[in-house]
N, C-alpha and C positions, 0 to 999 in steps of 0.2 A: 439623675433618675427618671424624674418627671419628663425630661425630654427622651430618654430611652422609651418609656412607655409609651409616649405619644406615637413615636416610630414604630412600634410592634404594632399597637393597633391600627397605624396607616396601613401597614403591609397584612394584617389580618383582612381588613376591611377590603382591600384589594382582591386577595384571594377568594373571599366570601363571593365578591361577585361574580367570578369565574366558574367557581365550582359549586357553589351552594353550601349548604351544610354538611353534606355527607361525605366532603374530602376527594369526592371524584369530579370530573368537570360535568358542569351543567350543560355546555355549549363550547364549541370549538372556538380557537381565537380567529379573529379576522385579520384584514389585511391592515386595518386602521390599526391594530397592536403591535404594528412591525416599527421599527427594528427591533428585534429582541437585545435590547444593550444595557441589560442590568440585571442581578441575580434574581431579582423577584419576578422579573418577565420570563427568564429562564425557569425558573421552576414552576410557573405559570403553565407554560409550554409544555413541561414534561407531564404534570399533572393533569393537564387537558388531553393527553393521549398522543401528543405530538402533532395532531391534524392543523394545518394552515389552512384558510380559504379566503376568497373574498365573496363580494354579493353574487349569491347564486352561485356558476359553475366556474366563475372567473378566478383564476388563480394569479397569487403575486409570488415575486420574487422573497426568499427567504434570508434575510442577513442576522446571523446571530455573532454580535461582536459589541464590545464595550469600550469604554476609554481606559478601562484595565482588565486582568482575565475575569472571565467570567466560568464558574462552576457549579452543575450540581452532581453529586455523588451520594446515593441513597436509595431506599426503597421508592419504587414508584406505585400509586394506586392502581393504575395500570400498566403491568410491565412489557405491555407487547405496544411500541411506539411506531405509527407511521406519519412520516413527514411526508406531505404532497404540496410543492410549490412551482413554478415555474423554472426556478434555478435555485442553486444554495451557495451562500458564502458562509461558511464556519471558520471564525477566527479566533485565535487567541481562547479559546472555550473548551472546558472539559464538560461531558456528557458520560457519568458512568451510574448504569442502572444494576444495582446490587440484587432485584430478586433474581430467584435460582431460576427463572423462565423467562428471564428478559430476552427482549429481542427489539431491534433499529431497523427500520425500512425508509431509505431516501429516495422519493418516486420523482425526479424533475419532470416537467411535462413540455419546457419548450426552452432550454437552456443548460448550461453547464453547472457542475457541482466543484466546488473550489473549496479545498481544507488547508489551512495554513495555521500552524501551532494548535491544531484541533486533536483532542483525544477522545475517541467514541469508543465504549465498552459496553458489552452486553454479554449475558452469558450462553445464550444458545443462539442469535445469528445478529451480523451487522450486513445489511444487503444495500447496495445503490444500483437506480437503473436511471435513464434517461429516453422519453419517448421523442424529441424533435429539437432542434432541427436533424437533419442526417449526419451533421458533424459533431451534435453535442459532446463535449468531452468530461472526463474527471480527471482532475487534478489535485495530487496532495502533495506538501512539501513543511519543510521547516519545523523537523519534531514533530509532524502530526504522528498517532499512533490508531491504529484500526485493529479492536482486539475482540476476540469472541472465545473466550475460555473457560473451565470449570471454576479455575483459581486464576484472578488477573495478576497475581504477584510470583505464581510458580506454575508455568504453562507444563511442567512435568506430571502434577496432581492431575489424576483422571483424564490424559491426554487426548482422548480422542473426541470431546464436547466441546463444539463451536463451529461457526461456519461465518468465513467471510465472502461475500458474493458481489463481483461487480459483473452484472450481468443485463444484458441488451445495452450496452453502452455503446451508442451510434461510433461517435467518433473515437478520439485517441485517449488512450489511459496514460499518464504519466506520473510516477510516482517517483519521489527523490526525498530524502532525508525522512524516510517514514517506516515505522515499525508496524509490519502486519501479522497479524497470527489469527489463524481458525483453526483450534483444536483437530476438527474432523476433516473440515474442506477447505479451502481456498480456489475459489475460480475467479478469473478475471477474463470476458467476453467483448473484443470489440468489434462490432459487427462489419464497420466500414473503414475502420483507421487502423492504428498502430498502438504498440502494449510498449513502453518505456519504464524499465524498473531500474532505479540506482541513480547515483551512487547511494549506499546505506551506510557506509563506515561510519564508526566512531558513535558517541551519544547524540541521540537525536537533537538536531540542531547545532551540533558542535561545529565550529570554524576550523578550518586548517592553519590558519594564519595566528600568529607568524610563528612558524616553525624552526625559526633562526634564533628564538628565545628559548631557555629553559621554562619546564622540562623538556627535555629533548627525546624523540624516539630512539629506538634500538636502533634501525634502519641511519638515522641522520649520524649517531656517534659512529657506526660502523662505516659509513662512508667518509665522513668529514672528520674524524678524529675525537677523542676525548680528554679534554674538551674539543668540540668541534670548531674549526676554522671556516669561515667563509668570507670570499666566494668559495666556493665547493664544486669544483667542474666534475666531480664524480655523479653528482646528482644528475646532471644532465645525461648520464648514460644508461638511467634506468629503464627499464620496461614501465608497462602500465602497472603491473603489479607491484613492482619497487617504488614507484613513485606515490601509489596508495599508502606504503608502510611510510614514507616520511611522515605523513598525519595521521595514521592509524595504524599501530603494528598489530601482527596476527593474534588474533583472541580478542581483541579491542571492537570488533564489529559490533555493530547492530544488525542481526540478521534480517535480510530483505526475507521474513521467514515464515512459518505457519503453515497448515495443512499436515499436521502429522499423519492423517490417514492418507490424504491425496491433494496433489496440486495439478491445475490445469487452466494452461493459457491459450487463447484463441484470438489470433489477428489474421483470418483467411484472407482478407483483401489488402495487407498492408504487411510491416515487418514487426518482429519481436526483438527487442534492445534490451539485453540483461549484461551489458559487458562490466567487468569487475564484480557481480555481485556474488554473494555464497546463500545458499539456500539449502535446507533439507526437509526430507520427508521419511516417514517409515515406511509406505507403501509406493503409491504411483507418483510420478513429475512428467507430465506431458504437454509439449509445446506445439501448437498446429499453427505455421505460418505460411503467410500467403506470399504473393510474387515478388516481395522485395524484401523476403530472405529473414534471416536471424542472425544477431551478434550475440555470441557466447565469450566473446573474446575474455581472457582472463577471469572467467566463472567458476566457482566451485559451487558443484552440484552432488549432492548424496542422497541417496536412498537407503536406508537400513534392512528392508524386508522386502525389498519391490523392486521396480525398472523405473528408467528414463527413456523417454523416446521424444525425438525431435521431427518433427515431420512439415517438411514445405512440398512435398507432392501435389498432383492434382487430387486425390485423396481428400487432402485437407483443403482443398479450394484453389487452388493454383491454377496454371503451372506455377512452381515454388521459386525462390530466388537463392542465392549463395547461402549456404551455412558455414558461418566463421566460427572456429573452436580453436583460435591459435592462443597458446598458453592455457588455455583451459584444465580444469581437473574434473573428471566424472566419475563417480563410484556407484555401482549399483549392487545390492544381492542377487537379481534373477539376471537381467539384461540391459544391454543399452542397444536401441536402435536409432539409426540418423539415415534421413533420405530425404532426397529433393528431385526434382523432376530432369535440373540442369547437368549437362553432362559437364565433369571436372568441376563439381559446383560445391563439394565439401573441404574445407580448409583446414589442418590440423597441427602446423607446425608446432612443436614444443606442448602438444598436449598430453596428457595421460589420462588413461581410461583402466577403471578395472569392475569388470572384465573388458576384454577386448570387445568392442561394437561390432554389430551387424551393419555394415555401409552400404548403403545405395545410392549413385554409383560409388565406384572405389575413391578413398578421398586423397585429396594431393596434400603432400608434404610441403607445404609452401605459404608465405604470408597470406592474409586475408586481401582481399582487393577491398576498395573503398567501400563503405557502407552507408546508406542503404545502396542494394545491387541494382 
């Protein structure tokens, strides 16, 4: 008991140095306080309002990673957290701000933002940006979650609350094995690079292997017998959608989702790659792609009360590249519009649309060429 009391007193003393007696930050944290490698430091970071700075205007790289998982889940004295650093590495960490007006902003001044097993949740907004260099990137993987919603556990409750913004990311945006959700809006803008989303099948962080061991997915049983016999030649004949079902049966996807009101993706100088991804929205879903084109092979896109637009024309910053929709499924309430500047640049072999899209130019019922175009 005495040892526990000493530990509690020590922790309180550490927090009082940072916050004073009011419970709010007396001063921001400095580079000398880094890395954030304990729950006590993470608590201090959240209660300080999230600011990170070095001497004067000099910024430093913010690393949040411990020898084990780090977690802050609760109410913050300051519900609007702004993190400013040269770059971000957030590993094996949960930050969930439960204030009803909570928001998080991450501003990288001269480097990349990397999320790995990072879970970030705020009710109003989660936003990322980077100012330099011209190739600064955003990367999220391995079971990360970026959530902005009224109810973190049930996105259907008051579904038009929350925003996830990746704005002014100068270089590539790469999101794999990540669940993202913004109730009102999801907007990803790459100024100079490409956007790659997926695969997002299965539970975040779930591995496909070993699919030759039970429990077997329905597709494995259908192709290889029940019980299955390996090696199984039929598996080698499947298209990309079938290969995905070897590991993740239909209905088990973690959707690369969010944006109940609107989704917007812009990579006007590069490409957008959403192969095999499942996404839905209530209203609009828009993709503005550049000279390297759009890869929506095997993608499933649905808007229940709006439209889907894929635009790789000069109006979006082109001249645009090829648009690949081979084996894709697009469903919209109002209309689907697909356009590029390239003659014969839209490929729709095996694709399904409802309603029939407006194409410019007319599509080619053929397999897609190599991507990027």
